[in-house]
N, C-alpha and C positions, 0 to 999 in steps of 0.2 A: 504494500500500500504506500509506504514511504517513497519508494522508487517512482511510483506513478505520480505522486504529488510533485516530486522534484522534476520529473520529466515534463509535467504539465506547466510548471513554472518556466522552464526553458522554452517550451512551445509558446507561452504567452509573451516572453521577451522577444522571440523570433518574429512573432506577428507584429510587434511594435517596431520592428526594424533594428533591434538590438541583438547583440550576440555576446556570449561569454566564452572566452578562450583561456586555455591554460598555457600561455606562452612561456617558453623557456626564458630564464633571466637573460637580459641583454648583456652582451659582451662588449666592453668598450675597448676599441683598438688603440693601444698606446704607442705602438711601434711607429717610429718616424715622426712623432709629434715634437714640436719645439715647445719649450717651457719658459715661463718668466722666472724671475728669482724666487727662491724658496723663502717663505716667511713663516716662522713658528711651525715648521714641519708640513706646510701646505704649499702646493704649486699650482699654477693656473696655465692652461694652454688653450689657444684658439686655432681653428683652421676652418676653411670652407667645408660645409657639410656636403658630402657627395649627393648628387641628384642625377638620375637618369633622364629627366625631362629638361631639355635645353631651354624651354620657354618658362620654366619655373623661376621665381624670384630667388636670389641668393639667400642661403641660410648659413648661420654660423654655429659650429660645434664648439661649445665651451666645456672644458673638462677641468674639474677641481679634483686634485689627487692628494692623498695623505702620503707624503714621502717620509714621514717621521716614524719612530719606533713604537709609538703608543697610539691606541685607538682615539679617534676624535668624534665628538658628538656636537653638531652645530645646529642651533635654532636661528633661522634667518628669516628675513622677509621673503615673500614669494620670489621665484627666480628672476622675474622681470625687474624686480626692485633690488634684488641682491647684487646682480651683475650690472655694472655700468659699462656701456659700450661707447667707445670713442671712435668716430669715423670721420676721416678727412677725405674730402673730394679730390678729384684730379687737380684742382687749382690750389690745393693745400688748405682750404677753408673748411671748417667743420660742416659736415653734411647736416641739413635741416631734417626735422622730423616730418613725416607725412601726416595728413590729417588723422589717419588711422593710428600712427605712432603717438601723436599728441593725446588722443583719446585713451589709448592703451596705457600710457604712462602718467595719467593724471594722478596726483598725490592721493586723492580720496579713494583710489582703487587699491592702494597699498594696505590691504586688510588681512591678507593671508600670511600665515607663518608656516615655515617648512622646517622639519627636523630631519637631518641626515646623519647617519652613523657611518663613519669610515674607518675600517680596520687599517693597520699599516699596509701600504701598497695599494689599497682600494681607491677607486675613483668614481665620480658621478659625472654624467654628461647631460648637458642641457642644449637643446637645439633652439636657436633664436632666429626668427624670420627677419633678418636685418633688411632684406630687400623690400619688405612691407612696412617696416618701422621707419626707415630712413629714405629720403628722396635721393634716388640714384639716377636722375635723368641725364646728366652729362656723361658723355662717353669718356672712358679712361679708367685709370686704376684708383681704387679707393683703399686707403690704409685704415686697417681696423685693429683695435686693441680692446681688451676687456680688463676690468679691475673689479675688485670686491673688497669689502672690509669684514672679515670674519669677526664675530662678536668678541672673541677672546684673544685675537691676534694683536700684536704690538703695532703693526702698521698694515696698510693696504697691500693686497696682492696685485701684481700687474702681470699680464700675460705677455707672450711674445707678440709680435706684429705680423699680420698677414695682409695680403693685397687681394681684393676682389676686383675683377674687371667687368665693366659694363659696356 
């Protein structure tokens, strides 16, 4: 009887257009990544997220890694407010936010808290749709860096720099 009830629940979700999957844990590829300076046992890396669709807007893969010898538990604002993305346009001036980016990053939206536990050597990845957040109308190379301020770190973490071409 219990199996029928569970099956009925999943059928109900399917009719609503929802699905439940038991995906394997995501493996974060760390090989070949460049890293910013280590601060209090943490390091930050950025690179363009791979995308098979050439018409898709650029996304940034931001990885925070515990390179220290002790486990870390961080409670931070939601990822959009934890990471600060600095993007310079082809002319060297800061790229402006799109209307979507301005709406997304309004301070009153900063209500979420995220807790992440990182064992030594573990990492967490966040994909940020920078092509939707920043205006990238001009053709050329855009220099991108990320930074964040972990709550218990002495200073801010800075990533490596990457270039996105539009």
